[in-house]
MDAnalysis code that builds the backbone (N, CA, C; Angstrom):
import MDAnalysis as mda
import numpy as np

u = mda.Universe.empty(378, n_residues=126, atom_resindex=np.repeat(np.arange(126), 3), trajectory=True)
u.add_TopologyAttr("name", ["N", "CA", "C"] * 126)
u.add_TopologyAttr("resid", np.arange(1, 127))
u.add_TopologyAttr("resname", ["GLN", "VAL", "GLN", "LEU", "VAL", "GLU", "SER", "GLY", "GLY", "GLY", "LEU", "VAL", "GLN", "ALA", "GLY", "GLY", "SER", "LEU", "ARG", "LEU", "SER", "CYS", "ALA", "ALA", "SER", "GLU", "ARG", "THR", "PHE", "SER", "THR", "TYR", "ALA", "MET", "GLY", "TRP", "PHE", "ARG", "GLN", "ALA", "PRO", "GLY", "LYS", "GLU", "ARG", "GLU", "PHE", "VAL", "ALA", "THR", "ILE", "GLY", "TRP", "SER", "VAL", "GLY", "THR", "THR", "TYR", "TYR", "ALA", "ASP", "SER", "VAL", "LYS", "GLY", "ARG", "PHE", "THR", "ILE", "SER", "ARG", "ASP", "ASN", "ALA", "LYS", "ASN", "THR", "VAL", "TYR", "LEU", "GLN", "MET", "ASN", "SER", "LEU", "LYS", "PRO", "GLU", "ASP", "THR", "ALA", "VAL", "TYR", "TYR", "CYS", "ALA", "GLN", "TYR", "LYS", "LEU", "PRO", "LEU", "SER", "THR", "PRO", "SER", "SER", "ASP", "TYR", "ALA", "ALA", "TYR", "ARG", "TYR", "TRP", "GLY", "GLN", "GLY", "THR", "GLN", "VAL", "THR", "VAL", "SER", "SER"])
u.atoms.positions = np.array([
    [77.799, -22.589, 24.975],
    [79.172, -22.179, 25.210],
    [79.980, -23.389, 25.670],
    [81.036, -23.681, 24.936],
    [81.900, -24.814, 25.280],
    [82.970, -24.341, 26.255],
    [83.174, -25.122, 27.285],
    [84.255, -24.833, 28.234],
    [85.364, -25.857, 28.076],
    [86.579, -25.359, 28.022],
    [87.763, -26.210, 27.927],
    [88.655, -25.902, 29.121],
    [89.047, -26.930, 29.844],
    [89.857, -26.747, 31.040],
    [91.126, -27.569, 30.920],
    [92.277, -26.870, 30.859],
    [93.565, -27.559, 30.756],
    [94.118, -27.834, 32.151],
    [94.930, -28.857, 32.225],
    [95.652, -29.176, 33.460],
    [96.917, -29.938, 33.098],
    [97.813, -30.056, 34.077],
    [99.003, -30.860, 33.871],
    [100.288, -30.082, 33.651],
    [100.185, -28.766, 33.569],
    [101.397, -27.982, 33.397],
    [102.231, -27.969, 34.660],
    [103.434, -27.408, 34.546],
    [104.301, -27.322, 35.710],
    [105.729, -27.035, 35.326],
    [106.616, -27.231, 36.290],
    [108.048, -26.994, 36.110],
    [108.747, -28.340, 35.968],
    [109.565, -28.460, 34.944],
    [110.275, -29.712, 34.699],
    [111.669, -29.390, 34.176],
    [112.603, -30.265, 34.431],
    [113.958, -30.081, 33.907],
    [114.032, -30.493, 32.442],
    [114.971, -29.930, 31.742],
    [115.186, -30.299, 30.347],
    [115.386, -31.814, 30.239],
    [114.757, -32.394, 29.242],
    [114.799, -33.837, 29.058],
    [113.657, -34.574, 29.729],
    [112.912, -33.872, 30.559],
    [111.801, -34.485, 31.275],
    [110.535, -34.538, 30.445],
    [109.457, -34.991, 31.107],
    [108.175, -35.181, 30.430],
    [107.034, -34.576, 31.234],
    [106.008, -34.197, 30.520],
    [104.753, -33.766, 31.122],
    [103.614, -34.237, 30.237],
    [102.443, -34.452, 30.845],
    [101.252, -34.749, 30.064],
    [100.181, -33.722, 30.392],
    [99.776, -32.998, 29.380],
    [98.706, -32.030, 29.525],
    [97.371, -32.689, 29.196],
    [96.338, -32.252, 29.901],
    [94.986, -32.725, 29.642],
    [94.081, -31.533, 29.388],
    [93.062, -31.755, 28.596],
    [92.080, -30.710, 28.325],
    [90.704, -31.369, 28.321],
    [89.900, -31.000, 29.301],
    [88.555, -31.566, 29.429],
    [87.545, -30.596, 28.826],
    [86.663, -31.128, 27.993],
    [85.671, -30.302, 27.306],
    [84.276, -30.569, 27.844],
    [83.471, -29.519, 27.860],
    [82.087, -29.657, 28.342],
    [81.140, -30.023, 27.206],
    [81.632, -30.000, 25.986],
    [80.803, -30.214, 24.803],
    [80.336, -31.655, 24.704],
    [79.003, -31.854, 24.565],
    [78.481, -33.214, 24.464],
    [78.872, -33.869, 23.151],
    [79.080, -33.035, 22.116],
    [79.440, -33.579, 20.804],
    [80.941, -33.473, 20.560],
    [81.706, -33.541, 21.622],
    [83.165, -33.428, 21.570],
    [83.756, -34.314, 20.488],
    [83.253, -35.518, 20.358],
    [83.855, -36.496, 19.453],
    [83.757, -36.096, 17.986],
    [82.945, -35.110, 17.666],
    [82.777, -34.717, 16.264],
    [83.640, -33.510, 15.873],
    [84.470, -33.022, 16.808],
    [85.291, -31.849, 16.544],
    [86.779, -32.181, 16.629],
    [87.525, -31.625, 15.687],
    [88.976, -31.658, 15.801],
    [89.394, -30.787, 16.995],
    [90.501, -31.173, 17.621],
    [91.026, -30.429, 18.763],
    [92.496, -30.111, 18.521],
    [92.922, -28.999, 19.064],
    [94.307, -28.599, 18.853],
    [94.960, -28.098, 20.124],
    [96.278, -28.113, 20.102],
    [97.097, -27.502, 21.158],
    [97.947, -26.408, 20.519],
    [97.983, -25.272, 21.185],
    [98.803, -24.147, 20.779],
    [99.603, -23.701, 21.996],
    [100.611, -22.880, 21.765],
    [101.378, -22.360, 22.894],
    [101.814, -20.930, 22.592],
    [102.072, -20.203, 23.667],
    [102.518, -18.827, 23.529],
    [103.568, -18.542, 24.588],
    [104.756, -18.200, 24.110],
    [105.859, -17.835, 24.992],
    [105.843, -16.319, 25.188],
    [106.431, -15.826, 26.267],
    [106.453, -14.380, 26.516],
    [107.061, -13.622, 25.348],
    [106.357, -12.600, 24.883],
    [106.854, -11.768, 23.806],
    [106.751, -12.371, 22.424],
    [106.110, -13.540, 22.333],
    [105.982, -14.209, 21.039],
    [104.509, -14.417, 20.695],
    [104.255, -14.663, 19.430],
    [102.898, -14.939, 18.988],
    [102.509, -16.373, 19.344],
    [101.196, -16.580, 19.432],
    [100.706, -17.930, 19.677],
    [101.063, -18.802, 18.484],
    [101.536, -20.011, 18.768],
    [101.952, -20.890, 17.677],
    [101.299, -22.266, 17.808],
    [101.119, -22.885, 16.687],
    [100.533, -24.211, 16.594],
    [101.497, -25.254, 17.149],
    [100.940, -26.229, 17.879],
    [101.749, -27.324, 18.404],
    [101.317, -28.644, 17.778],
    [100.034, -28.976, 17.915],
    [99.538, -30.249, 17.410],
    [98.026, -30.194, 17.275],
    [97.495, -31.061, 16.418],
    [96.056, -31.156, 16.268],
    [95.666, -32.593, 15.991],
    [94.457, -32.943, 16.366],
    [93.944, -34.295, 16.142],
    [92.537, -34.186, 15.599],
    [92.268, -34.940, 14.570],
    [90.970, -34.905, 13.935],
    [89.884, -35.543, 14.785],
    [88.629, -35.308, 14.355],
    [87.505, -35.905, 15.065],
    [87.524, -37.415, 14.909],
    [88.049, -37.864, 13.784],
    [88.215, -39.283, 13.543],
    [89.616, -39.648, 14.012],
    [89.712, -40.343, 15.106],
    [91.007, -40.620, 15.726],
    [91.963, -41.268, 14.731],
    [93.150, -40.753, 14.685],
    [94.148, -41.275, 13.778],
    [94.746, -40.194, 12.921],
    [94.017, -39.104, 12.724],
    [94.523, -37.985, 11.944],
    [95.177, -36.990, 12.884],
    [96.490, -36.894, 12.808],
    [97.223, -35.964, 13.659],
    [98.234, -35.183, 12.840],
    [98.503, -33.966, 13.271],
    [99.516, -33.125, 12.655],
    [100.298, -32.438, 13.763],
    [101.589, -32.229, 13.508],
    [102.458, -31.629, 14.499],
    [103.302, -30.520, 13.886],
    [103.637, -29.559, 14.717],
    [104.626, -28.578, 14.315],
    [105.973, -29.277, 14.207],
    [106.799, -28.828, 13.298],
    [108.108, -29.465, 13.100],
    [108.939, -29.425, 14.387],
    [108.747, -28.384, 15.176],
    [109.559, -28.207, 16.376],
    [109.266, -29.238, 17.463],
    [108.120, -29.916, 17.367],
    [107.756, -30.884, 18.403],
    [107.609, -32.292, 17.858],
    [107.705, -32.439, 16.558],
    [107.515, -33.754, 15.933],
    [108.518, -34.746, 16.486],
    [108.023, -35.920, 16.863],
    [108.888, -36.948, 17.418],
    [109.057, -36.863, 18.922],
    [108.632, -35.736, 19.512],
    [108.743, -35.570, 20.982],
    [107.372, -35.482, 21.646],
    [106.416, -34.888, 20.954],
    [105.075, -34.697, 21.513],
    [104.093, -35.638, 20.816],
    [103.079, -36.074, 21.566],
    [102.027, -36.913, 21.011],
    [100.667, -36.403, 21.476],
    [99.803, -36.144, 20.526],
    [98.444, -35.722, 20.849],
    [97.531, -36.941, 20.744],
    [96.581, -37.020, 21.667],
    [95.626, -38.123, 21.644],
    [94.315, -37.635, 22.246],
    [93.282, -38.457, 22.104],
    [91.988, -38.065, 22.654],
    [91.254, -39.279, 23.174],
    [90.418, -39.049, 24.177],
    [89.539, -40.076, 24.720],
    [88.129, -39.504, 24.630],
    [87.397, -39.899, 23.614],
    [86.074, -39.321, 23.400],
    [85.087, -39.705, 24.505],
    [85.303, -40.831, 25.143],
    [84.422, -41.235, 26.237],
    [84.550, -40.302, 27.431],
    [85.715, -39.666, 27.545],
    [85.969, -38.750, 28.651],
    [85.956, -37.289, 28.203],
    [85.650, -37.043, 26.941],
    [85.660, -35.671, 26.406],
    [86.976, -34.967, 26.704],
    [88.073, -35.679, 26.514],
    [89.377, -35.154, 26.900],
    [90.390, -35.357, 25.782],
    [91.222, -34.347, 25.599],
    [92.346, -34.435, 24.675],
    [93.633, -34.273, 25.491],
    [94.664, -34.985, 25.078],
    [95.925, -35.008, 25.815],
    [97.074, -34.539, 24.930],
    [98.117, -34.064, 25.591],
    [99.367, -33.773, 24.903],
    [100.493, -34.336, 25.758],
    [101.056, -35.439, 25.303],
    [102.204, -36.039, 25.971],
    [103.460, -35.370, 25.440],
    [104.227, -34.788, 26.338],
    [105.425, -34.050, 25.937],
    [106.656, -34.720, 26.543],
    [107.514, -35.229, 25.690],
    [108.748, -35.890, 26.113],
    [109.962, -35.104, 25.629],
    [111.094, -35.395, 26.207],
    [112.357, -34.737, 25.814],
    [112.184, -33.229, 25.757],
    [111.628, -32.691, 26.803],
    [111.327, -31.262, 26.821],
    [112.592, -30.419, 26.799],
    [112.483, -29.276, 26.134],
    [113.597, -28.350, 25.993],
    [113.204, -27.001, 26.596],
    [114.165, -26.200, 26.992],
    [113.827, -24.864, 27.528],
    [112.979, -24.045, 26.564],
    [113.187, -24.225, 25.280],
    [112.400, -23.462, 24.295],
    [110.948, -23.920, 24.208],
    [110.591, -24.987, 24.903],
    [109.189, -25.408, 24.978],
    [108.431, -24.629, 26.054],
    [109.144, -23.831, 26.823],
    [108.508, -23.036, 27.867],
    [107.495, -22.082, 27.263],
    [106.247, -22.163, 27.758],
    [105.160, -21.345, 27.219],
    [103.889, -21.641, 28.001],
    [102.878, -20.841, 27.739],
    [101.524, -21.186, 28.177],
    [100.900, -22.018, 27.066],
    [100.380, -23.164, 27.424],
    [99.791, -24.085, 26.448],
    [98.268, -23.997, 26.524],
    [97.657, -23.881, 25.352],
    [96.216, -23.748, 25.245],
    [95.647, -24.891, 24.401],
    [94.519, -25.415, 24.823],
    [93.798, -26.324, 23.939],
    [92.660, -25.547, 23.295],
    [92.224, -26.035, 22.160],
    [91.195, -25.335, 21.408],
    [90.339, -26.330, 20.636],
    [89.084, -25.959, 20.444],
    [88.165, -26.795, 19.667],
    [87.912, -26.150, 18.313],
    [87.930, -26.969, 17.278],
    [87.735, -26.494, 15.914],
    [86.351, -25.873, 15.749],
    [86.245, -24.934, 14.811],
    [84.969, -24.238, 14.598],
    [83.884, -25.155, 14.077],
    [84.242, -26.010, 13.113],
    [83.231, -26.807, 12.431],
    [83.383, -28.284, 12.774],
    [82.260, -28.985, 12.938],
    [82.345, -30.420, 13.207],
    [82.718, -31.208, 11.953],
    [83.206, -32.415, 12.169],
    [83.476, -33.357, 11.079],
    [84.401, -32.770, 10.018],
    [85.374, -31.981, 10.464],
    [86.276, -31.305, 9.533],
    [87.712, -31.782, 9.714],
    [88.487, -31.641, 8.654],
    [89.910, -31.960, 8.711],
    [90.607, -30.926, 9.589],
    [91.449, -31.348, 10.520],
    [92.094, -30.387, 11.414],
    [93.062, -29.479, 10.675],
    [93.327, -28.327, 11.303],
    [94.176, -27.303, 10.699],
    [95.145, -26.755, 11.729],
    [96.252, -26.227, 11.259],
    [97.219, -25.581, 12.141],
    [96.928, -24.088, 12.313],
    [95.924, -23.567, 11.632],
    [95.570, -22.150, 11.679],
    [94.731, -21.871, 12.932],
    [95.244, -21.043, 13.826],
    [94.515, -20.793, 15.075],
    [93.160, -20.136, 14.808],
    [93.019, -19.422, 13.694],
    [91.749, -18.772, 13.372],
    [90.648, -19.786, 13.062],
    [91.018, -21.029, 12.839],
    [90.041, -22.076, 12.534],
    [89.440, -22.686, 13.793],
    [89.910, -22.232, 14.949],
    [89.429, -22.767, 16.222],
    [88.535, -21.736, 16.895],
    [87.459, -22.226, 17.496],
    [86.470, -21.304, 18.048],
    [86.581, -21.152, 19.565],
    [86.726, -22.244, 20.271],
    [86.751, -22.195, 21.735],
    [88.152, -22.508, 22.244],
    [88.522, -21.769, 23.289],
    [89.874, -21.896, 23.846],
    [89.814, -22.083, 25.357],
    [90.768, -22.834, 25.873],
    [90.901, -22.956, 27.318],
    [91.651, -21.758, 27.882],
    [91.826, -21.765, 29.197],
    [92.467, -20.643, 29.873],
    [93.989, -20.741, 29.831],
    [94.492, -21.896, 29.478],
    [95.936, -22.089, 29.365],
    [96.549, -22.692, 30.612],
    [97.640, -23.394, 30.426],
    [98.404, -23.961, 31.536],
    [99.886, -23.718, 31.271],
    [100.589, -23.278, 32.304],
    [101.986, -22.890, 32.156],
    [102.889, -24.122, 32.171],
    [103.775, -24.187, 31.201],
    [104.821, -25.205, 31.169],
    [106.166, -24.479, 31.189],
    [106.980, -24.811, 32.165],
    [108.294, -24.196, 32.290],
    [109.354, -25.292, 32.307],
    [110.306, -25.194, 31.388],
    [111.370, -26.187, 31.282],
    [112.682, -25.508, 31.649],
    [113.309, -25.986, 32.695],
    [114.562, -25.403, 33.153],
    [115.748, -26.128, 32.511],
    [116.809, -25.382, 32.290],
    [117.995, -25.974, 31.639],
    [118.944, -26.569, 32.663],
])
């Protein structure tokens, strides 16, 4: 059973920045794509960003492209989400997730991810 623990959420003013972290217990972390998703109250969970097992392959939702950056440190079994120029509409619970299959191209489909963290709240005030 893989455990994913997110941290770094909080309250920030519009235009501010936050960096989310997600630490994984998986020893083979480096062989799995990782993703970030978010869910706002009353809305469905939506894709934010993903990074392949081979560092360098990243994909972003159009709504965050140019503002958010996903990265990973395989030595620390950790994936990050740097969020800049935050907007009130970015307010949500943010979840990290590990892809189902190793050595695979990352996907924006949440059904392709097997393990999920507990989530961390990000609130952006206007």
